C-alpha positions in Angstrom: 0.0 0.0 0.2 2.9 2.4 0.8 4.7 1.6 -2.7 1.4 2.9 -4.6 1.0 6.1 -2.1 4.6 6.9 -3.3 3.5 6.3 -7.1 0.6 8.3 -6.3 2.8 11.2 -4.8 5.1 11.0 -8.2 2.0 11.9 -10.1 2.0 8.1 -11.9 -1.7 7.3 -11.7 -1.9 4.9 -14.5 1.1 2.7 -12.9 1.6 0.4 -9.9 4.4 -0.2 -7.8 5.2 -3.9 -7.3 8.4 -3.7 -5.3 10.9 -0.5 -4.2 14.6 -0.8 -3.9 16.6 2.0 -2.2 20.2 2.1 -2.5 22.6 4.9 -1.4 21.7 7.2 -4.4 18.7 6.2 -5.9 15.3 4.6 -5.6 14.3 2.0 -7.7 10.7 1.4 -8.4 9.3 -2.1 -10.3 6.0 -1.4 -11.9 3.6 -2.1 -14.3 0.3 -0.7 -15.8 -2.7 -0.6 -13.3 -4.9 -2.0 -16.4 -4.4 -5.5 -17.7 -6.4 -5.1 -21.1 -6.9 -2.6 -23.8 -9.2 -1.7 -26.4 -8.1 -3.1 -29.9 -7.7 0.3 -32.3 -8.7 -2.1 -35.3 -11.9 -3.6 -34.3 -12.7 -1.9 -30.8 -13.0 -5.2 -28.7 -11.4 -5.5 -25.4 -8.6 -7.9 -25.2 -6.4 -9.1 -22.4 -4.1 -11.4 -24.4 -0.5 -10.4 -23.8 1.6 -10.7 -27.3 5.2 -9.7 -25.6 6.7 -7.8 -22.8 9.7 -5.7 -22.3 11.3 -3.7 -19.3 12.1 -0.2 -19.7 13.9 2.1 -17.5 12.0 5.4 -16.8 13.5 8.5 -15.1 11.5 10.5 -12.8 11.9 13.5 -10.3 14.4 13.4 -7.5 13.3 12.2 -4.1 15.4 13.7 -1.5 18.6 14.3 -3.7 18.3 10.4 -4.9 17.7 9.5 -8.5 14.3 7.9 -9.1 14.2 5.2 -11.9 10.8 3.6 -12.6 11.4 0.0 -14.2 8.4 -0.5 -16.0 6.8 -3.9 -17.5 5.6 -2.7 -20.9 3.1 -5.1 -22.5 2.1 -5.2 -26.0 -1.3 -7.0 -26.6 -2.8 -9.1 -29.4 -6.6 -9.3 -30.5 -8.0 -12.7 -30.7 -10.8 -11.3 -32.7 -9.3 -9.5 -35.9 -5.7 -11.0 -35.1 -4.0 -7.5 -34.8 -0.7 -7.9 -33.0 1.9 -5.7 -31.0 -0.7 -3.2 -29.8 1.0 -1.1 -27.0 -0.3 0.0 -23.7 -0.7 3.7 -23.5 0.3 5.7 -20.4 -0.9 9.2 -19.5 2.2 10.2 -17.6 4.8 8.6 -20.1 4.9 9.8 -23.6 5.4 7.0 -26.2 9.1 6.0 -26.7 10.0 8.4 -23.6 12.6 7.4 -21.3 11.3 10.2 -18.7 8.1 10.8 -17.1 6.0 14.0 -18.1 6.6 15.3 -14.7 10.3 14.9 -15.2 10.4 17.0 -18.1 8.2 19.4 -16.1 10.9 19.5 -13.5 13.7 19.9 -15.9 12.1 22.9 -17.5 11.8 24.4 -13.9 15.3 23.7 -13.1 16.5 25.8 -16.5 14.7 28.8 -15.1 17.6 29.3 -12.7 20.5 27.4 -13.9 21.7 26.9 -17.4 21.1 23.9 -19.4 24.6 22.2 -18.8 24.4 22.5 -15.0 20.9 20.8 -15.0 22.2 18.1 -17.4 25.2 17.3 -15.1 23.0 17.4 -11.7 20.6 14.7 -13.3 23.0 12.7 -15.2 21.5 13.9 -18.3 23.1 14.9 -21.7 22.6 18.8 -22.8 20.3 17.6 -25.7 18.1 15.6 -23.3 17.3 18.7 -21.0 17.0 20.9 -24.4 14.4 18.4 -25.3 12.4 18.1 -22.4 12.3 22.1 -22.1 11.2 22.5 -25.7 8.4 19.6 -25.1 7.1 21.6 -22.2 7.7 24.7 -23.5 6.2 24.6 -27.3 2.6 23.8 -26.2 2.7 26.7 -24.0 3.8 28.9 -26.7 1.3 27.5 -29.4 -1.3 28.0 -26.7 -0.6 31.6 -26.1 -0.3 32.4 -30.2 -3.7 30.7 -30.7 -5.0 33.1 -28.1 -3.7 36.0 -29.9 -5.0 35.2 -33.2 
């Protein structure tokens, strides 16, 4: 129960922590999706037949100065009705193909307000490009929103 309260605290409402490992410099969460089924995009039926799985490391905001890594079991499903295979799970808190959570991207963008990109990258064990991309991912939609209000 405590594990899932931490996941709620991290603003990851669509995954469940099954285990937490704490080391000197990091917290590692073993997690998987809350839902165990998806809707087939081709035929619209609900399926829970797993096609394959893989583990993926996802970075999240640091807690008390320690790195937070979520080792997420990602599943792809197959539909027994229309035979479509490789249907991936979708997450609200993680972009498709991303190795960072959306809240970690926001955290990085906030950090760049008072520090330069290189320092933020060094402090978080990331590249300059990773920080730059995270900031663009957060800021670009805000700019678009403001521009659409003007026109």
